[in-house]
VMD Tcl script that draws the C-alpha trace (Angstrom):
set ca {
  {-28.10 61.44 54.34}
  {-27.04 64.00 57.32}
  {-28.21 67.47 56.36}
  {-24.04 68.48 55.21}
  {-24.18 65.29 53.06}
  {-27.48 66.53 51.53}
  {-26.25 69.87 51.07}
  {-23.99 69.08 49.93}
  {-25.92 67.09 46.86}
  {-28.17 70.50 46.26}
  {-24.74 73.03 45.44}
  {-22.97 70.29 43.68}
  {-26.48 70.21 41.22}
  {-27.18 73.81 41.54}
  {-23.16 74.68 40.14}
  {-24.06 72.39 37.06}
  {-27.59 73.67 36.38}
  {-25.03 76.90 36.42}
  {-23.20 75.69 34.17}
  {-25.74 74.59 32.25}
  {-27.44 77.86 32.64}
  {-24.78 79.99 31.18}
  {-24.36 77.69 27.83}
  {-27.85 78.52 26.90}
  {-26.75 81.99 27.70}
  {-23.74 82.52 26.31}
  {-25.37 80.83 22.42}
  {-28.46 82.55 22.64}
  {-26.78 84.67 19.78}
  {-26.96 81.82 17.18}
  {-30.30 81.86 18.16}
  {-31.05 84.98 16.94}
  {-28.65 84.85 13.96}
  {-30.76 82.13 13.15}
  {-34.19 84.13 13.43}
  {-33.03 87.15 11.81}
  {-31.32 84.92 8.77}
  {-35.04 83.71 8.36}
  {-37.23 87.15 8.43}
  {-35.30 87.80 5.51}
  {-35.10 84.48 3.08}
  {-30.85 84.50 4.26}
  {-29.85 81.18 5.11}
  {-29.51 79.86 8.03}
  {-25.32 80.31 10.02}
  {-26.04 76.73 11.51}
  {-27.95 73.81 11.73}
  {-30.92 75.34 13.72}
  {-31.72 71.63 14.37}
  {-28.37 70.73 15.86}
  {-28.88 73.77 17.71}
  {-32.49 73.00 18.91}
  {-31.53 69.10 20.06}
  {-28.45 70.45 22.39}
  {-29.94 73.11 23.83}
  {-32.91 71.22 24.34}
  {-31.27 68.11 25.80}
  {-29.72 70.73 28.12}
  {-33.04 72.26 29.64}
  {-33.93 68.50 29.99}
  {-31.27 68.09 32.43}
  {-32.06 71.71 34.40}
  {-35.28 69.85 34.68}
  {-33.62 66.64 36.21}
  {-31.33 68.69 38.44}
  {-33.93 71.42 39.21}
  {-36.80 68.41 40.27}
  {-34.02 66.54 42.27}
  {-32.56 69.19 43.77}
  {-36.52 69.97 45.39}
  {-35.73 66.09 46.55}
  {-33.05 66.67 48.15}
  {-35.08 69.78 50.10}
  {-37.79 67.40 51.50}
  {-35.32 65.07 52.89}
  {-34.26 64.79 56.22}
  {-31.16 64.22 57.56}
  {-31.32 59.70 58.14}
  {-33.46 59.67 55.63}
  {-31.86 58.15 52.40}
  {-31.53 60.39 49.12}
  {-34.19 58.80 46.66}
  {-32.93 56.45 44.03}
  {-32.09 57.86 40.10}
}
mol new
graphics top color blue
foreach p $ca { graphics top sphere $p radius 0.5 }
foreach p [lrange $ca 0 end-1] q [lrange $ca 1 end] { graphics top cylinder $p $q radius 0.2 }
display resetview
């Protein structure tokens, strides 16, 4: 890979990472509403298990992206990217 190709891949991954983080942040209110409802003994307004699974999937992908970026940053131009 050339330095430009490496940087392009890093940029694509960074964009995906930012989108996932944005999705997590924009859904934080659901977690807060569930915590408030639970604290006062009310029925949860969202399916907590489903919400957790969806959010964990995003966090897992964010972690994978960060690892991919770290690998790409260690590459020297001319080296092939590691297999996924």
